[in-house]
PAVEX-412479 format. One line per field, with one value per residue (C-alpha): y negated, x, z. Coordinates in steps of 0.25 Angstrom, whole numbers. Each point is the difference from the previous one (the first is absolute). Layout:
! residues N
py <- Y/...
px <- X/...
pz <- Z/...
//
This chain:
! residues 498
py <- -453/-9/12/7/-13/-2/15/-4/-13/-1/-4/-15/-5/-10/-5/-5/6/-8/-5/9/-4/-3/11/-3/-4/-12/-9/-5/0/12/-7/-13/9/8/-13/-10/11/11/-3/6/6/-12/-6/11/1/-15/2/11/-8/-12/9/6/-14/-6/12/-2/-14/2/12/-10/-12/4/7/-12/-10/9/4/-13/-5/-12/-2/-3/-13/3/8/10/2/3/10/6/2/6/10/4/3/8/-8/-1/-13/-10/-15/-9/-8/-5/-13/-3/3/-10/-11/-1/-13/-6/5/-6/-14/0/-9/-8/-3/7/-9/4/-9/8/13/-4/-4/14/4/-13/-9/-5/-3/-8/-8/-3/-4/-3/6/13/-6/6/14/-3/-10/-15/0/13/2/8/13/1/-2/10/10/-3/3/12/5/-3/7/13/-3/-4/4/-6/-2/-10/-8/1/-6/-9/-5/-2/-6/-12/8/9/-11/-8/14/2/-15/3/11/-11/-10/9/8/-14/0/16/1/-11/5/-6/-14/-11/-7/10/-6/-13/10/6/-14/-2/14/-4/-10/9/11/-9/-5/14/6/-11/-7/-14/-11/2/-14/3/9/-9/-13/6/6/-14/-7/10/-4/-14/0/8/-10/-12/7/3/-15/-5/8/-4/-14/0/13/14/-4/-11/8/11/-11/-6/14/3/-13/3/13/-4/-12/10/11/-3/-16/-3/-14/2/-16/-1/8/-8/9/3/8/12/-1/16/0/-13/4/14/-5/-9/12/8/-10/-2/15/10/13/11/14/4/-3/11/-2/7/7/9/4/13/14/2/-13/-8/9/-3/-16/-1/9/-5/-16/3/7/-11/-11/5/4/-15/-4/9/-3/-14/5/8/-11/-10/9/1/-16/-8/-11/2/-5/10/10/-1/-1/12/9/-3/3/13/4/-5/6/14/0/1/11/-3/4/-12/-9/5/-3/-14/-3/6/-7/-11/-7/-7/-7/-7/-5/-13/2/6/6/13/8/13/12/8/-12/-1/15/-2/-11/6/13/-8/-7/14/8/-12/1/14/-2/-11/10/9/-9/-7/16/-1/-13/4/12/-8/-2/-13/-1/0/-14/-5/4/-7/-13/2/-2/-14/4/-7/7/3/4/9/6/2/5/7/4/3/10/9/-2/4/12/4/-2/7/12/-8/-10/11/6/-12/-1/14/-3/-13/9/9/-10/-6/9/-8/-10/9/-5/-15/4/2/12/8/14/6/-10/4/14/-2/-7/12/9/-8/2/11/8/1/-2/11/1/-5/9/-2/-15/-1/10/-10/-13/7/4/-13/-5/10/-3/-15/3/10/-8/-11/10/5/-13/-4/12/-4/-14/7/9/-12/-10/11/-5/9/-3/-15
px <- 23/1/1/-13/-7/4/-6/-12/-6/-8/8/2/0/11/-5/-15/-8/-6/-13/-12/-11/-13/-12/-8/-11/7/4/-5/-15/-3/3/-8/-12/0/2/-10/-10/-1/5/-12/-14/-7/9/1/-15/0/12/-8/-13/8/7/-14/-6/12/-1/-15/1/13/-7/-12/8/13/-7/-8/11/11/-8/-5/-4/8/-3/-14/-9/-13/-4/-8/13/7/-11/0/14/-1/-10/9/11/-10/3/-11/5/10/3/-1/12/-2/-7/13/8/-9/-4/13/3/-13/1/13/-2/-15/-4/13/4/11/10/-5/10/12/-7/-2/14/6/-7/-2/12/3/-15/-2/14/-6/-14/2/-11/-11/-5/11/-5/-14/-2/-5/-13/3/-9/4/-9/12/11/-7/0/14/5/-8/6/14/-3/-3/14/10/-8/-5/15/5/-14/4/13/-2/-14/0/13/-4/-6/11/10/-7/0/16/3/-9/11/11/-7/-4/15/8/-12/0/16/9/11/-3/4/-8/-1/-10/-10/-1/-6/-8/-7/-1/-6/-15/0/8/-11/-12/6/2/-13/-9/9/-4/10/12/0/-12/7/14/-7/-8/13/6/-11/2/14/-3/-10/11/10/-9/-3/15/4/-11/2/15/-4/-12/-2/-6/-14/0/9/-11/-12/9/2/-14/-4/10/-6/-14/4/6/-10/-14/-2/-4/-5/-10/-3/14/-1/5/7/12/-6/3/12/1/-10/5/16/-4/-7/12/11/-11/0/15/5/-12/6/-9/-6/-13/-10/-8/-12/-1/-12/9/8/-3/4/13/5/-11/3/14/-2/-10/8/13/-5/-7/12/9/-8/-8/14/6/-15/-3/14/-4/-14/6/9/-11/-8/10/3/-2/-8/-14/-5/11/-4/-15/0/9/-8/-13/6/5/-11/-12/8/2/-14/-5/1/9/-11/-8/12/1/-14/2/12/-8/-14/1/14/-5/-11/10/9/-2/-11/6/12/5/7/5/-7/13/7/-13/3/15/-3/-11/9/11/-8/-5/11/8/-9/4/15/-1/-5/11/10/-6/2/14/2/-7/11/11/4/0/16/1/-8/8/13/-3/-4/15/7/-7/-9/-12/-13/2/14/-4/-11/7/14/-4/-15/-5/11/-3/-14/-2/8/-8/-12/5/-10/-12/3/2/-12/-9/7/-4/-14/0/6/-12/-11/3/-10/-12/1/-7/-13/1/3/15/5/8/5/-14/-8/8/-3/-15/1/7/-10/-12/5/-6/13/3/-14/0/15/5/9/12/-1/-1/12/8/-3/2/13/5/-5/7/13/0/-4/10/10/-3/0/13/6/-6/7/14/-2/-2/11/9/-3/-1/-12/0/14/4
pz <- 1636/-11/-9/6/-2/-15/-3/8/-7/-13/-13/-2/-13/-3/-14/-4/-9/-13/2/-5/-8/8/-2/-12/7/8/-12/-13/-5/8/14/-6/-3/14/8/-7/-8/10/13/7/-3/-2/-9/-10/0/-3/-10/-8/-1/-5/-10/-5/0/-9/-9/-3/-3/-8/-7/-5/-3/-5/-14/-2/0/-6/-12/-2/-14/-5/-15/-1/-5/9/12/-10/-8/14/4/-15/2/13/-5/-11/9/8/13/11/4/-5/4/-12/1/-14/5/8/-13/-8/10/9/-5/2/15/2/-7/-3/-12/0/-14/-7/-7/-14/-7/6/-2/-14/-2/2/-14/-7/4/-14/-2/13/-3/-14/3/16/7/0/-12/-7/4/0/-10/2/9/6/13/12/-4/-10/10/8/-10/-4/15/1/-13/6/12/-7/-8/10/14/11/7/-11/3/14/-1/-12/1/15/1/8/12/0/0/11/8/-3/4/13/4/-2/8/12/0/7/11/2/-1/7/-6/-13/-4/6/-13/-5/11/-10/-10/11/2/-15/-4/4/-10/-11/3/-2/-13/-5/4/-4/-11/-5/1/7/5/10/9/-2/3/12/6/-2/7/12/0/1/9/10/-4/4/13/4/-5/10/11/0/0/9/7/-3/2/-10/-9/0/-3/-12/-5/0/-5/-12/-3/-1/-9/-10/0/7/-3/13/-3/-11/0/-5/-11/-10/-9/9/11/0/-6/-4/-12/-6/1/-6/-11/-4/2/-9/-11/0/2/-2/6/5/-1/-5/12/7/9/12/-4/-9/14/4/5/9/-5/6/14/-1/-2/10/10/-3/2/12/6/-3/4/12/7/3/2/10/7/2/5/11/4/1/7/11/-1/13/-9/3/-15/-8/10/-1/-17/-1/10/-6/-14/4/7/-11/-11/7/5/-14/-10/-12/-9/5/-2/-14/-3/6/-9/-13/3/11/-2/-12/7/9/-13/-6/-12/-13/7/-7/12/-6/6/1/7/9/5/1/11/8/1/4/11/5/0/7/11/3/-2/10/10/-3/1/13/6/-5/8/13/-1/2/13/6/2/-16/1/11/-7/-11/8/7/-13/-1/-13/-4/-1/-15/0/12/-7/-13/6/12/3/-15/-5/13/-1/-15/2/11/-8/-13/2/2/-12/-10/5/-3/-14/-3/4/-8/-13/2/2/-13/-5/7/-12/-7/6/-5/-14/-2/-7/11/-4/7/-9/-12/3/2/-13/-8/7/-7/-14/-8/-2/15/6/11/3/15/7/-11/0/16/3/-10/7/13/-4/-5/15/7/-8/3/15/2/-6/11/11/-3/-1/14/5/-6/6/14/0/-6/10/12/6/11/4/-3
//
């Protein structure tokens, strides 16, 4: 019986075959195309139509872009070169090649002394100034001609790195100042430099006496110390009042009838330091700022200053104290209810009417203050959404640990609320950076304003696509970086799991 069964059953394999390769259409690119582009008749039709549209657009754009002209002095020269090459269309990238420094820095002056020292170091050392190159009584026209000649000799990149070392150094130090805030693994001592950076940047960009920023920083430290000392002795309310009074006494002279040459202290102390030890850089007016440097200054200042102010407004809006809540709600709703352009016109035209006669309040500073107030109202609502998203148990857990209000907010509530609010906060910051172009309407030379100024010249009258593409690409690079960093923070903090 067993032998009959052994001959009647099918062959049974006692070893496994090696795995075979899958069919060509089930792996790699072919599978992806079949599943994503041609999974059905409708998807196949949409794919074909999309490929046709993309091909049509690229066939028109790529020749215009790739066969562009980079070496020309005017739009008419670009067109003449295009006709010589027998091209129907070609981008005139020569305007970017010639004016990219102006688009980046506006009319911010270059360091002529340092540039001239590249070739005339011995003369400068002997005579001690630009007169050694141009002769006594030389005017700015000779310097402009000299710098223009050097551009032809050593190229725009040397002008970029040497002539504009002050804004470039300020930008490099900004990266160093922001790094310990973004990366907790860095030494906490770098946070001291982060606090000092605003004063360093003001000195580098605007120049003038070094004692101005130093004494302003010292005045803030003194006002803070006065507030802390009084707080330790008499309580938080009196400490806050003492700190505010010390700040006003140092910076704003709140008692004009006591103006006996002592109040305010800052200008008099600065004059003494300037007379004893004059140290500084050539002063540069805010009217010379422009281009992407102006956009970065306004955007960075607004981002750094609006975040803490927005957090305070969000906490104040949820406060149980009626006066604080009413003030915060009124501020947020009024600011958000009016377009930014209206507030910029207010900063430009109306703010001086509310200041004492003879006050010269810098326009760029007014814009930074107004942009900061505007963005802080939106940040407050974003942070309020993060606070509302936290379960009530987190507040109760902080209370059960015996923490007071400020410690519970700093250690328990705000870290979680800000983690939830990262996408909204970064989205607001990206919108702020793009909205810096609105300052063109109040007379500041932002990248779009400089684009219009370049197009108004005789050499480049009639050109626009090339300039706007360059400006758009630079804005895209900055905004894309902020977006990518936001996604990195979300992955690092794991907002969907913790």
